[in-house]
PyMOL Python script that loads the backbone (N, CA, C, O; Angstrom):
from pymol import cmd

cmd.read_pdbstr("""\
ATOM      1  N   MET A   1     156.834 128.147 191.466  1.00  0.00           N
ATOM      2  CA  MET A   1     156.234 127.279 192.487  1.00  0.00           C
ATOM      3  C   MET A   1     155.761 125.933 191.700  1.00  0.00           C
ATOM      4  O   MET A   1     155.075 125.878 190.679  1.00  0.00           O
ATOM      5  N   LYS A   2     156.264 124.964 192.384  1.00  0.00           N
ATOM      6  CA  LYS A   2     156.119 123.652 191.769  1.00  0.00           C
ATOM      7  C   LYS A   2     155.425 122.701 192.740  1.00  0.00           C
ATOM      8  O   LYS A   2     155.362 122.997 193.933  1.00  0.00           O
ATOM      9  N   SER A   3     154.947 121.664 192.308  1.00  0.00           N
ATOM     10  CA  SER A   3     154.412 120.576 193.035  1.00  0.00           C
ATOM     11  C   SER A   3     154.886 119.248 192.555  1.00  0.00           C
ATOM     12  O   SER A   3     155.262 119.113 191.391  1.00  0.00           O
ATOM     13  N   GLY A   4     154.882 118.272 193.400  1.00  0.00           N
ATOM     14  CA  GLY A   4     155.420 116.931 193.015  1.00  0.00           C
ATOM     15  C   GLY A   4     154.980 115.892 193.888  1.00  0.00           C
ATOM     16  O   GLY A   4     154.288 116.151 194.873  1.00  0.00           O
ATOM     17  N   LYS A   5     155.353 114.671 193.577  1.00  0.00           N
ATOM     18  CA  LYS A   5     155.014 113.518 194.419  1.00  0.00           C
ATOM     19  C   LYS A   5     156.038 112.485 194.460  1.00  0.00           C
ATOM     20  O   LYS A   5     156.782 112.369 193.486  1.00  0.00           O
ATOM     21  N   SER A   6     156.176 111.678 195.523  1.00  0.00           N
ATOM     22  CA  SER A   6     157.119 110.582 195.490  1.00  0.00           C
ATOM     23  C   SER A   6     156.576 109.539 196.533  1.00  0.00           C
ATOM     24  O   SER A   6     155.730 109.858 197.368  1.00  0.00           O
ATOM     25  N   SER A   7     157.070 108.362 196.447  1.00  0.00           N
ATOM     26  CA  SER A   7     156.613 107.221 197.375  1.00  0.00           C
ATOM     27  C   SER A   7     157.683 107.098 198.456  1.00  0.00           C
ATOM     28  O   SER A   7     158.891 107.286 198.320  1.00  0.00           O
ATOM     29  N   ILE A   8     157.005 106.743 199.569  1.00  0.00           N
ATOM     30  CA  ILE A   8     157.881 106.449 200.787  1.00  0.00           C
ATOM     31  C   ILE A   8     157.878 104.971 200.989  1.00  0.00           C
ATOM     32  O   ILE A   8     157.174 104.238 200.294  1.00  0.00           O
ATOM     33  N   GLY A   9     158.735 104.485 202.025  1.00  0.00           N
ATOM     34  CA  GLY A   9     158.887 103.041 202.239  1.00  0.00           C
ATOM     35  C   GLY A   9     157.594 102.241 202.211  1.00  0.00           C
ATOM     36  O   GLY A   9     157.587 101.134 201.671  1.00  0.00           O
ATOM     37  N   SER A  10     156.499 102.749 202.767  1.00  0.00           N
ATOM     38  CA  SER A  10     155.345 102.003 203.019  1.00  0.00           C
ATOM     39  C   SER A  10     154.487 101.891 201.728  1.00  0.00           C
ATOM     40  O   SER A  10     153.515 101.137 201.691  1.00  0.00           O
ATOM     41  N   GLY A  11     154.859 102.646 200.682  1.00  0.00           N
ATOM     42  CA  GLY A  11     154.147 102.594 199.403  1.00  0.00           C
ATOM     43  C   GLY A  11     153.195 103.756 199.327  1.00  0.00           C
ATOM     44  O   GLY A  11     152.505 103.967 198.330  1.00  0.00           O
ATOM     45  N   GLN A  12     153.179 104.522 200.437  1.00  0.00           N
ATOM     46  CA  GLN A  12     152.261 105.785 200.607  1.00  0.00           C
ATOM     47  C   GLN A  12     152.853 106.853 199.765  1.00  0.00           C
ATOM     48  O   GLN A  12     154.070 107.037 199.799  1.00  0.00           O
ATOM     49  N   THR A  13     152.005 107.637 198.939  1.00  0.00           N
ATOM     50  CA  THR A  13     152.410 108.649 198.290  1.00  0.00           C
ATOM     51  C   THR A  13     152.425 110.043 199.073  1.00  0.00           C
ATOM     52  O   THR A  13     151.414 110.414 199.669  1.00  0.00           O
ATOM     53  N   VAL A  14     153.456 110.716 199.060  1.00  0.00           N
ATOM     54  CA  VAL A  14     153.573 112.033 199.610  1.00  0.00           C
ATOM     55  C   VAL A  14     153.780 113.111 198.616  1.00  0.00           C
ATOM     56  O   VAL A  14     154.628 112.956 197.737  1.00  0.00           O
ATOM     57  N   ARG A  15     153.065 114.203 198.688  1.00  0.00           N
ATOM     58  CA  ARG A  15     153.119 115.301 197.841  1.00  0.00           C
ATOM     59  C   ARG A  15     154.053 116.293 198.443  1.00  0.00           C
ATOM     60  O   ARG A  15     154.375 116.267 199.631  1.00  0.00           O
ATOM     61  N   ALA A  16     154.462 117.140 197.604  1.00  0.00           N
ATOM     62  CA  ALA A  16     155.275 118.216 198.034  1.00  0.00           C
ATOM     63  C   ALA A  16     154.873 119.536 197.215  1.00  0.00           C
ATOM     64  O   ALA A  16     154.367 119.467 196.095  1.00  0.00           O
ATOM     65  N   LEU A  17     155.135 120.708 197.853  1.00  0.00           N
ATOM     66  CA  LEU A  17     154.856 121.889 197.228  1.00  0.00           C
ATOM     67  C   LEU A  17     155.950 122.845 197.502  1.00  0.00           C
ATOM     68  O   LEU A  17     156.395 123.010 198.637  1.00  0.00           O
ATOM     69  N   THR A  18     156.430 123.545 196.345  1.00  0.00           N
ATOM     70  CA  THR A  18     157.440 124.494 196.564  1.00  0.00           C
ATOM     71  C   THR A  18     156.792 125.801 196.552  1.00  0.00           C
ATOM     72  O   THR A  18     155.884 126.087 195.771  1.00  0.00           O
ATOM     73  N   ILE A  19     157.333 126.688 197.541  1.00  0.00           N
ATOM     74  CA  ILE A  19     156.694 128.044 197.733  1.00  0.00           C
ATOM     75  C   ILE A  19     157.868 128.867 198.114  1.00  0.00           C
ATOM     76  O   ILE A  19     158.784 128.406 198.794  1.00  0.00           O
ATOM     77  N   ARG A  20     157.837 130.188 197.638  1.00  0.00           N
ATOM     78  CA  ARG A  20     158.918 131.165 197.980  1.00  0.00           C
ATOM     79  C   ARG A  20     158.739 131.618 199.351  1.00  0.00           C
ATOM     80  O   ARG A  20     157.594 131.748 199.784  1.00  0.00           O
ATOM     81  N   GLN A  21     159.784 131.879 200.103  1.00  0.00           N
ATOM     82  CA  GLN A  21     159.734 132.374 201.356  1.00  0.00           C
ATOM     83  C   GLN A  21     159.384 133.855 201.342  1.00  0.00           C
ATOM     84  O   GLN A  21     159.891 134.570 200.477  1.00  0.00           O
ATOM     85  N   PRO A  22     158.556 134.355 202.237  1.00  0.00           N
ATOM     86  CA  PRO A  22     158.409 133.975 203.584  1.00  0.00           C
ATOM     87  C   PRO A  22     157.164 133.055 203.766  1.00  0.00           C
ATOM     88  O   PRO A  22     156.907 132.635 204.895  1.00  0.00           O
ATOM     89  N   PHE A  23     156.391 132.727 202.716  1.00  0.00           N
ATOM     90  CA  PHE A  23     155.268 131.933 202.847  1.00  0.00           C
ATOM     91  C   PHE A  23     155.275 130.525 203.413  1.00  0.00           C
ATOM     92  O   PHE A  23     154.323 130.098 204.067  1.00  0.00           O
ATOM     93  N   PRO A  24     156.320 129.836 203.164  1.00  0.00           N
ATOM     94  CA  PRO A  24     156.407 128.563 203.905  1.00  0.00           C
ATOM     95  C   PRO A  24     156.551 128.732 205.415  1.00  0.00           C
ATOM     96  O   PRO A  24     155.955 127.991 206.196  1.00  0.00           O
ATOM     97  N   GLU A  25     157.367 129.740 205.816  1.00  0.00           N
ATOM     98  CA  GLU A  25     157.549 130.087 207.166  1.00  0.00           C
ATOM     99  C   GLU A  25     156.232 130.445 207.872  1.00  0.00           C
ATOM    100  O   GLU A  25     155.933 130.002 208.981  1.00  0.00           O
ATOM    101  N   LEU A  26     155.426 131.324 207.109  1.00  0.00           N
ATOM    102  CA  LEU A  26     154.137 131.743 207.745  1.00  0.00           C
ATOM    103  C   LEU A  26     153.131 130.584 207.738  1.00  0.00           C
ATOM    104  O   LEU A  26     152.332 130.446 208.664  1.00  0.00           O
ATOM    105  N   ILE A  27     153.174 129.778 206.723  1.00  0.00           N
ATOM    106  CA  ILE A  27     152.257 128.426 206.816  1.00  0.00           C
ATOM    107  C   ILE A  27     152.559 127.716 208.117  1.00  0.00           C
ATOM    108  O   ILE A  27     151.673 127.470 208.935  1.00  0.00           O
ATOM    109  N   LEU A  28     153.888 127.376 208.300  1.00  0.00           N
ATOM    110  CA  LEU A  28     154.364 126.551 209.449  1.00  0.00           C
ATOM    111  C   LEU A  28     153.975 127.272 210.726  1.00  0.00           C
ATOM    112  O   LEU A  28     153.570 126.613 211.685  1.00  0.00           O
ATOM    113  N   ARG A  29     154.069 128.486 210.781  1.00  0.00           N
ATOM    114  CA  ARG A  29     153.695 129.193 211.975  1.00  0.00           C
ATOM    115  C   ARG A  29     152.282 129.419 212.122  1.00  0.00           C
ATOM    116  O   ARG A  29     151.881 130.070 213.086  1.00  0.00           O
ATOM    117  N   ARG A  30     151.437 128.924 211.220  1.00  0.00           N
ATOM    118  CA  ARG A  30     149.971 128.997 211.211  1.00  0.00           C
ATOM    119  C   ARG A  30     149.449 130.482 211.141  1.00  0.00           C
ATOM    120  O   ARG A  30     148.387 130.861 211.635  1.00  0.00           O
ATOM    121  N   ARG A  31     150.277 131.203 210.513  1.00  0.00           N
ATOM    122  CA  ARG A  31     149.852 132.646 210.226  1.00  0.00           C
ATOM    123  C   ARG A  31     149.386 132.741 208.779  1.00  0.00           C
ATOM    124  O   ARG A  31     148.929 133.824 208.412  1.00  0.00           O
ATOM    125  N   LYS A  32     149.448 131.777 207.957  1.00  0.00           N
ATOM    126  CA  LYS A  32     148.982 131.719 206.587  1.00  0.00           C
ATOM    127  C   LYS A  32     148.219 130.399 206.389  1.00  0.00           C
ATOM    128  O   LYS A  32     148.867 129.398 206.085  1.00  0.00           O
ATOM    129  N   PRO A  33     146.790 130.324 206.551  1.00  0.00           N
ATOM    130  CA  PRO A  33     146.190 129.120 206.506  1.00  0.00           C
ATOM    131  C   PRO A  33     145.775 128.640 205.122  1.00  0.00           C
ATOM    132  O   PRO A  33     145.342 127.501 204.948  1.00  0.00           O
ATOM    133  N   TYR A  34     145.927 129.612 204.046  1.00  0.00           N
ATOM    134  CA  TYR A  34     145.553 129.276 202.730  1.00  0.00           C
ATOM    135  C   TYR A  34     146.620 129.495 201.756  1.00  0.00           C
ATOM    136  O   TYR A  34     147.438 130.404 201.905  1.00  0.00           O
ATOM    137  N   GLU A  35     146.640 128.663 200.727  1.00  0.00           N
ATOM    138  CA  GLU A  35     147.600 128.858 199.603  1.00  0.00           C
ATOM    139  C   GLU A  35     146.792 128.918 198.298  1.00  0.00           C
ATOM    140  O   GLU A  35     146.029 127.989 198.033  1.00  0.00           O
ATOM    141  N   ILE A  36     146.918 129.926 197.504  1.00  0.00           N
ATOM    142  CA  ILE A  36     146.132 130.002 196.203  1.00  0.00           C
ATOM    143  C   ILE A  36     146.904 129.408 195.124  1.00  0.00           C
ATOM    144  O   ILE A  36     148.074 129.747 194.941  1.00  0.00           O
ATOM    145  N   ARG A  37     146.317 128.533 194.389  1.00  0.00           N
ATOM    146  CA  ARG A  37     146.910 127.906 193.081  1.00  0.00           C
ATOM    147  C   ARG A  37     145.924 127.968 192.076  1.00  0.00           C
ATOM    148  O   ARG A  37     144.728 128.060 192.355  1.00  0.00           O
ATOM    149  N   SER A  38     146.389 127.920 190.833  1.00  0.00           N
ATOM    150  CA  SER A  38     145.507 128.021 189.648  1.00  0.00           C
ATOM    151  C   SER A  38     145.007 126.589 189.214  1.00  0.00           C
ATOM    152  O   SER A  38     144.152 126.472 188.336  1.00  0.00           O
ATOM    153  N   TRP A  39     145.529 125.573 189.812  1.00  0.00           N
ATOM    154  CA  TRP A  39     145.269 124.191 189.487  1.00  0.00           C
ATOM    155  C   TRP A  39     144.483 123.503 190.605  1.00  0.00           C
ATOM    156  O   TRP A  39     144.526 123.939 191.755  1.00  0.00           O
ATOM    157  N   ARG A  40     143.800 122.480 190.283  1.00  0.00           N
ATOM    158  CA  ARG A  40     143.023 121.584 191.387  1.00  0.00           C
ATOM    159  C   ARG A  40     143.747 120.409 191.508  1.00  0.00           C
ATOM    160  O   ARG A  40     144.468 119.998 190.599  1.00  0.00           O
ATOM    161  N   THR A  41     143.579 119.737 192.761  1.00  0.00           N
ATOM    162  CA  THR A  41     143.983 118.329 193.087  1.00  0.00           C
ATOM    163  C   THR A  41     142.910 117.641 193.886  1.00  0.00           C
ATOM    164  O   THR A  41     142.160 118.239 194.658  1.00  0.00           O
ATOM    165  N   ASN A  42     142.884 116.382 193.660  1.00  0.00           N
ATOM    166  CA  ASN A  42     142.051 115.432 194.496  1.00  0.00           C
ATOM    167  C   ASN A  42     142.655 114.988 195.767  1.00  0.00           C
ATOM    168  O   ASN A  42     142.035 114.433 196.674  1.00  0.00           O
ATOM    169  N   TYR A  43     144.004 115.294 195.763  1.00  0.00           N
ATOM    170  CA  TYR A  43     144.872 114.856 196.915  1.00  0.00           C
ATOM    171  C   TYR A  43     144.458 115.612 198.213  1.00  0.00           C
ATOM    172  O   TYR A  43     144.195 116.814 198.207  1.00  0.00           O
ATOM    173  N   ARG A  44     144.416 114.802 199.365  1.00  0.00           N
ATOM    174  CA  ARG A  44     144.240 115.343 200.736  1.00  0.00           C
ATOM    175  C   ARG A  44     145.121 114.652 201.577  1.00  0.00           C
ATOM    176  O   ARG A  44     145.307 113.442 201.447  1.00  0.00           O
ATOM    177  N   GLY A  45     145.713 115.376 202.487  1.00  0.00           N
ATOM    178  CA  GLY A  45     146.647 114.599 203.424  1.00  0.00           C
ATOM    179  C   GLY A  45     147.967 115.420 203.658  1.00  0.00           C
ATOM    180  O   GLY A  45     148.006 116.623 203.397  1.00  0.00           O
ATOM    181  N   PRO A  46     149.001 114.762 204.138  1.00  0.00           N
ATOM    182  CA  PRO A  46     150.291 115.382 204.482  1.00  0.00           C
ATOM    183  C   PRO A  46     150.835 115.986 203.164  1.00  0.00           C
ATOM    184  O   PRO A  46     150.662 115.452 202.069  1.00  0.00           O
ATOM    185  N   LEU A  47     151.518 117.165 203.366  1.00  0.00           N
ATOM    186  CA  LEU A  47     152.041 117.860 202.154  1.00  0.00           C
ATOM    187  C   LEU A  47     153.464 118.374 202.616  1.00  0.00           C
ATOM    188  O   LEU A  47     153.531 119.238 203.490  1.00  0.00           O
ATOM    189  N   LEU A  48     154.490 117.899 202.093  1.00  0.00           N
ATOM    190  CA  LEU A  48     155.743 118.511 202.376  1.00  0.00           C
ATOM    191  C   LEU A  48     155.904 119.898 201.842  1.00  0.00           C
ATOM    192  O   LEU A  48     155.585 120.150 200.680  1.00  0.00           O
ATOM    193  N   ILE A  49     156.376 120.786 202.627  1.00  0.00           N
ATOM    194  CA  ILE A  49     156.610 122.150 202.283  1.00  0.00           C
ATOM    195  C   ILE A  49     158.047 122.423 201.857  1.00  0.00           C
ATOM    196  O   ILE A  49     158.941 122.375 202.702  1.00  0.00           O
ATOM    197  N   HIS A  50     158.296 122.695 200.631  1.00  0.00           N
ATOM    198  CA  HIS A  50     159.654 123.035 200.171  1.00  0.00           C
ATOM    199  C   HIS A  50     159.724 124.448 199.953  1.00  0.00           C
ATOM    200  O   HIS A  50     158.847 125.041 199.326  1.00  0.00           O
ATOM    201  N   SER A  51     160.861 125.090 200.506  1.00  0.00           N
ATOM    202  CA  SER A  51     161.203 126.473 200.330  1.00  0.00           C
ATOM    203  C   SER A  51     161.965 126.691 199.183  1.00  0.00           C
ATOM    204  O   SER A  51     163.072 126.158 199.114  1.00  0.00           O
ATOM    205  N   ALA A  52     161.528 127.431 198.216  1.00  0.00           N
ATOM    206  CA  ALA A  52     162.293 127.773 197.039  1.00  0.00           C
ATOM    207  C   ALA A  52     163.562 128.464 197.242  1.00  0.00           C
ATOM    208  O   ALA A  52     163.881 128.752 198.396  1.00  0.00           O
ATOM    209  N   GLY A  53     164.353 128.777 196.233  1.00  0.00           N
ATOM    210  CA  GLY A  53     165.626 129.285 196.336  1.00  0.00           C
ATOM    211  C   GLY A  53     165.573 130.765 196.632  1.00  0.00           C
ATOM    212  O   GLY A  53     166.463 131.306 197.288  1.00  0.00           O
ATOM    213  N   LYS A  54     164.584 131.391 196.174  1.00  0.00           N
ATOM    214  CA  LYS A  54     164.484 132.844 196.382  1.00  0.00           C
ATOM    215  C   LYS A  54     163.586 133.281 197.380  1.00  0.00           C
ATOM    216  O   LYS A  54     162.664 132.531 197.702  1.00  0.00           O
ATOM    217  N   VAL A  55     163.726 134.442 197.945  1.00  0.00           N
ATOM    218  CA  VAL A  55     162.925 135.054 199.048  1.00  0.00           C
ATOM    219  C   VAL A  55     162.224 136.346 198.485  1.00  0.00           C
ATOM    220  O   VAL A  55     162.861 137.163 197.820  1.00  0.00           O
ATOM    221  N   LYS A  56     161.068 136.480 198.738  1.00  0.00           N
ATOM    222  CA  LYS A  56     160.270 137.672 198.552  1.00  0.00           C
ATOM    223  C   LYS A  56     160.641 138.678 199.705  1.00  0.00           C
ATOM    224  O   LYS A  56     159.882 138.794 200.668  1.00  0.00           O
ATOM    225  N   THR A  57     161.717 139.350 199.619  1.00  0.00           N
ATOM    226  CA  THR A  57     162.271 140.210 200.702  1.00  0.00           C
ATOM    227  C   THR A  57     161.156 141.163 201.223  1.00  0.00           C
ATOM    228  O   THR A  57     160.923 141.144 202.432  1.00  0.00           O
ATOM    229  N   ASP A  58     160.496 141.940 200.467  1.00  0.00           N
ATOM    230  CA  ASP A  58     159.476 142.830 200.802  1.00  0.00           C
ATOM    231  C   ASP A  58     158.355 142.215 201.567  1.00  0.00           C
ATOM    232  O   ASP A  58     157.838 142.841 202.492  1.00  0.00           O
ATOM    233  N   CYS A  59     157.917 140.917 201.203  1.00  0.00           N
ATOM    234  CA  CYS A  59     156.864 140.338 201.966  1.00  0.00           C
ATOM    235  C   CYS A  59     157.393 139.830 203.311  1.00  0.00           C
ATOM    236  O   CYS A  59     156.645 139.850 204.288  1.00  0.00           O
ATOM    237  N   ALA A  60     158.658 139.373 203.406  1.00  0.00           N
ATOM    238  CA  ALA A  60     159.210 139.029 204.678  1.00  0.00           C
ATOM    239  C   ALA A  60     159.217 140.073 205.609  1.00  0.00           C
ATOM    240  O   ALA A  60     158.767 139.880 206.738  1.00  0.00           O
ATOM    241  N   GLU A  61     159.727 141.284 205.231  1.00  0.00           N
ATOM    242  CA  GLU A  61     159.744 142.429 205.997  1.00  0.00           C
ATOM    243  C   GLU A  61     158.361 142.864 206.573  1.00  0.00           C
ATOM    244  O   GLU A  61     158.186 143.199 207.745  1.00  0.00           O
ATOM    245  N   GLU A  62     157.386 142.819 205.592  1.00  0.00           N
ATOM    246  CA  GLU A  62     156.008 143.151 205.940  1.00  0.00           C
ATOM    247  C   GLU A  62     155.445 142.175 207.012  1.00  0.00           C
ATOM    248  O   GLU A  62     154.698 142.593 207.896  1.00  0.00           O
ATOM    249  N   ALA A  63     155.791 140.939 206.929  1.00  0.00           N
ATOM    250  CA  ALA A  63     155.436 139.991 207.946  1.00  0.00           C
ATOM    251  C   ALA A  63     156.251 139.977 209.311  1.00  0.00           C
ATOM    252  O   ALA A  63     155.980 139.235 210.254  1.00  0.00           O
ATOM    253  N   GLY A  64     157.209 140.832 209.286  1.00  0.00           N
ATOM    254  CA  GLY A  64     158.064 140.950 210.529  1.00  0.00           C
ATOM    255  C   GLY A  64     159.181 139.903 210.606  1.00  0.00           C
ATOM    256  O   GLY A  64     159.673 139.611 211.696  1.00  0.00           O
ATOM    257  N   LEU A  65     159.565 139.366 209.526  1.00  0.00           N
ATOM    258  CA  LEU A  65     160.575 138.271 209.481  1.00  0.00           C
ATOM    259  C   LEU A  65     161.904 138.967 208.788  1.00  0.00           C
ATOM    260  O   LEU A  65     161.849 139.861 207.944  1.00  0.00           O
ATOM    261  N   GLU A  66     163.035 138.409 209.286  1.00  0.00           N
ATOM    262  CA  GLU A  66     164.330 138.752 208.579  1.00  0.00           C
ATOM    263  C   GLU A  66     164.530 137.947 207.400  1.00  0.00           C
ATOM    264  O   GLU A  66     164.653 136.734 207.569  1.00  0.00           O
ATOM    265  N   ALA A  67     164.583 138.427 206.222  1.00  0.00           N
ATOM    266  CA  ALA A  67     164.644 137.695 205.010  1.00  0.00           C
ATOM    267  C   ALA A  67     165.952 136.894 204.878  1.00  0.00           C
ATOM    268  O   ALA A  67     165.969 135.805 204.304  1.00  0.00           O
ATOM    269  N   ASP A  68     167.025 137.444 205.410  1.00  0.00           N
ATOM    270  CA  ASP A  68     168.390 136.629 205.289  1.00  0.00           C
ATOM    271  C   ASP A  68     168.450 135.518 206.389  1.00  0.00           C
ATOM    272  O   ASP A  68     169.406 134.742 206.406  1.00  0.00           O
ATOM    273  N   THR A  69     167.491 135.435 207.263  1.00  0.00           N
ATOM    274  CA  THR A  69     167.553 134.213 208.184  1.00  0.00           C
ATOM    275  C   THR A  69     166.552 133.126 207.725  1.00  0.00           C
ATOM    276  O   THR A  69     166.450 132.098 208.394  1.00  0.00           O
ATOM    277  N   LEU A  70     165.876 133.296 206.710  1.00  0.00           N
ATOM    278  CA  LEU A  70     164.911 132.301 206.219  1.00  0.00           C
ATOM    279  C   LEU A  70     165.515 131.199 205.452  1.00  0.00           C
ATOM    280  O   LEU A  70     166.317 131.465 204.556  1.00  0.00           O
ATOM    281  N   ILE A  71     165.205 130.020 205.721  1.00  0.00           N
ATOM    282  CA  ILE A  71     165.784 128.815 205.069  1.00  0.00           C
ATOM    283  C   ILE A  71     165.120 128.691 203.570  1.00  0.00           C
ATOM    284  O   ILE A  71     163.913 128.746 203.331  1.00  0.00           O
ATOM    285  N   THR A  72     166.099 128.525 202.685  1.00  0.00           N
ATOM    286  CA  THR A  72     165.768 128.370 201.259  1.00  0.00           C
ATOM    287  C   THR A  72     166.346 127.055 200.681  1.00  0.00           C
ATOM    288  O   THR A  72     167.331 126.500 201.169  1.00  0.00           O
ATOM    289  N   SER A  73     165.671 126.599 199.613  1.00  0.00           N
ATOM    290  CA  SER A  73     166.043 125.461 198.958  1.00  0.00           C
ATOM    291  C   SER A  73     166.164 124.189 199.707  1.00  0.00           C
ATOM    292  O   SER A  73     167.118 123.417 199.599  1.00  0.00           O
ATOM    293  N   ALA A  74     165.125 124.021 200.480  1.00  0.00           N
ATOM    294  CA  ALA A  74     165.019 122.876 201.467  1.00  0.00           C
ATOM    295  C   ALA A  74     163.694 122.543 201.761  1.00  0.00           C
ATOM    296  O   ALA A  74     162.821 123.402 201.629  1.00  0.00           O
ATOM    297  N   PHE A  75     163.383 121.242 202.201  1.00  0.00           N
ATOM    298  CA  PHE A  75     162.111 121.022 202.855  1.00  0.00           C
ATOM    299  C   PHE A  75     162.106 121.515 204.300  1.00  0.00           C
ATOM    300  O   PHE A  75     163.015 121.248 205.087  1.00  0.00           O
ATOM    301  N   VAL A  76     161.137 122.178 204.578  1.00  0.00           N
ATOM    302  CA  VAL A  76     161.059 123.007 205.852  1.00  0.00           C
ATOM    303  C   VAL A  76     159.977 122.405 206.786  1.00  0.00           C
ATOM    304  O   VAL A  76     159.981 122.619 207.998  1.00  0.00           O
ATOM    305  N   GLY A  77     159.184 121.749 206.248  1.00  0.00           N
ATOM    306  CA  GLY A  77     158.047 121.206 207.226  1.00  0.00           C
ATOM    307  C   GLY A  77     157.042 120.428 206.514  1.00  0.00           C
ATOM    308  O   GLY A  77     157.135 120.137 205.322  1.00  0.00           O
ATOM    309  N   ILE A  78     156.061 120.096 207.292  1.00  0.00           N
ATOM    310  CA  ILE A  78     154.879 119.339 206.827  1.00  0.00           C
ATOM    311  C   ILE A  78     153.542 120.086 207.146  1.00  0.00           C
ATOM    312  O   ILE A  78     153.326 120.538 208.271  1.00  0.00           O
ATOM    313  N   ALA A  79     152.723 120.190 206.194  1.00  0.00           N
ATOM    314  CA  ALA A  79     151.352 120.757 206.389  1.00  0.00           C
ATOM    315  C   ALA A  79     150.291 119.679 206.086  1.00  0.00           C
ATOM    316  O   ALA A  79     150.657 118.650 205.517  1.00  0.00           O
ATOM    317  N   VAL A  80     149.037 119.846 206.419  1.00  0.00           N
ATOM    318  CA  VAL A  80     148.034 118.909 205.953  1.00  0.00           C
ATOM    319  C   VAL A  80     147.050 119.646 205.054  1.00  0.00           C
ATOM    320  O   VAL A  80     146.365 120.590 205.450  1.00  0.00           O
ATOM    321  N   LEU A  81     147.022 119.119 203.728  1.00  0.00           N
ATOM    322  CA  LEU A  81     146.085 119.619 202.841  1.00  0.00           C
ATOM    323  C   LEU A  81     144.641 119.041 203.094  1.00  0.00           C
ATOM    324  O   LEU A  81     144.381 117.866 202.831  1.00  0.00           O
ATOM    325  N   SER A  82     143.753 119.875 203.591  1.00  0.00           N
ATOM    326  CA  SER A  82     142.469 119.326 204.005  1.00  0.00           C
ATOM    327  C   SER A  82     141.407 119.630 203.094  1.00  0.00           C
ATOM    328  O   SER A  82     140.434 118.876 203.063  1.00  0.00           O
ATOM    329  N   ASP A  83     141.471 120.774 202.242  1.00  0.00           N
ATOM    330  CA  ASP A  83     140.339 121.056 201.396  1.00  0.00           C
ATOM    331  C   ASP A  83     140.843 121.831 200.395  1.00  0.00           C
ATOM    332  O   ASP A  83     141.778 122.589 200.651  1.00  0.00           O
ATOM    333  N   VAL A  84     140.317 121.762 199.144  1.00  0.00           N
ATOM    334  CA  VAL A  84     140.554 122.616 197.973  1.00  0.00           C
ATOM    335  C   VAL A  84     139.223 123.095 197.326  1.00  0.00           C
ATOM    336  O   VAL A  84     138.338 122.312 196.982  1.00  0.00           O
ATOM    337  N   ARG A  85     139.158 124.406 197.194  1.00  0.00           N
ATOM    338  CA  ARG A  85     137.961 125.017 196.740  1.00  0.00           C
ATOM    339  C   ARG A  85     138.279 126.204 195.739  1.00  0.00           C
ATOM    340  O   ARG A  85     139.397 126.720 195.744  1.00  0.00           O
ATOM    341  N   PRO A  86     137.308 126.616 194.906  1.00  0.00           N
ATOM    342  CA  PRO A  86     137.749 127.750 194.165  1.00  0.00           C
ATOM    343  C   PRO A  86     137.809 129.011 194.942  1.00  0.00           C
ATOM    344  O   PRO A  86     137.092 129.193 195.926  1.00  0.00           O
ATOM    345  N   TYR A  87     138.681 129.901 194.493  1.00  0.00           N
ATOM    346  CA  TYR A  87     138.845 131.266 195.194  1.00  0.00           C
ATOM    347  C   TYR A  87     137.643 131.994 194.674  1.00  0.00           C
ATOM    348  O   TYR A  87     137.254 131.857 193.514  1.00  0.00           O
ATOM    349  N   THR A  88     137.017 132.827 195.618  1.00  0.00           N
ATOM    350  CA  THR A  88     135.838 133.682 195.138  1.00  0.00           C
ATOM    351  C   THR A  88     136.130 135.100 195.404  1.00  0.00           C
ATOM    352  O   THR A  88     137.096 135.440 196.088  1.00  0.00           O
ATOM    353  N   ARG A  89     135.305 135.932 194.868  1.00  0.00           N
ATOM    354  CA  ARG A  89     135.488 137.416 195.280  1.00  0.00           C
ATOM    355  C   ARG A  89     135.171 137.736 196.696  1.00  0.00           C
ATOM    356  O   ARG A  89     135.582 138.799 197.164  1.00  0.00           O
ATOM    357  N   ALA A  90     134.501 136.938 197.396  1.00  0.00           N
ATOM    358  CA  ALA A  90     134.182 137.093 198.808  1.00  0.00           C
ATOM    359  C   ALA A  90     135.536 136.855 199.592  1.00  0.00           C
ATOM    360  O   ALA A  90     135.765 137.490 200.621  1.00  0.00           O
ATOM    361  N   ASP A  91     136.386 135.971 199.111  1.00  0.00           N
ATOM    362  CA  ASP A  91     137.608 135.651 199.792  1.00  0.00           C
ATOM    363  C   ASP A  91     138.534 136.897 199.769  1.00  0.00           C
ATOM    364  O   ASP A  91     139.311 137.082 200.706  1.00  0.00           O
ATOM    365  N   SER A  92     138.476 137.689 198.802  1.00  0.00           N
ATOM    366  CA  SER A  92     139.345 138.903 198.622  1.00  0.00           C
ATOM    367  C   SER A  92     138.985 139.907 199.656  1.00  0.00           C
ATOM    368  O   SER A  92     139.790 140.791 199.951  1.00  0.00           O
ATOM    369  N   SER A  93     137.847 139.823 200.209  1.00  0.00           N
ATOM    370  CA  SER A  93     137.467 140.863 201.212  1.00  0.00           C
ATOM    371  C   SER A  93     137.619 140.505 202.639  1.00  0.00           C
ATOM    372  O   SER A  93     137.447 141.361 203.506  1.00  0.00           O
ATOM    373  N   SER A  94     137.962 139.170 202.956  1.00  0.00           N
ATOM    374  CA  SER A  94     138.149 138.758 204.205  1.00  0.00           C
ATOM    375  C   SER A  94     139.618 138.687 204.712  1.00  0.00           C
ATOM    376  O   SER A  94     139.857 138.313 205.861  1.00  0.00           O
TER     377      SER A  94
END
""", "prot")
cmd.dss("prot")
cmd.show_as("cartoon", "prot")
cmd.util.cbc("prot")
cmd.orient("prot")
């Protein structure tokens, strides 16, 4: 899982996040509202979602998705990063 940034024509910076399928698909379908990372960022705003080259087949099946139909190694959509906070023990029970 990687993150990165680049500039677009207007000089605005756009960040990207690489995630293994099926999680990009679930994020874009609004079935996965949170992504857990070990690092922090001050960035808020549009986030390009990049699908990694590999698929977690068992997770795809559990989510009701066909692993062989999921797009890999491509930008698949845009999400908005609106908040970053520490993961807590209470989060694991919700």
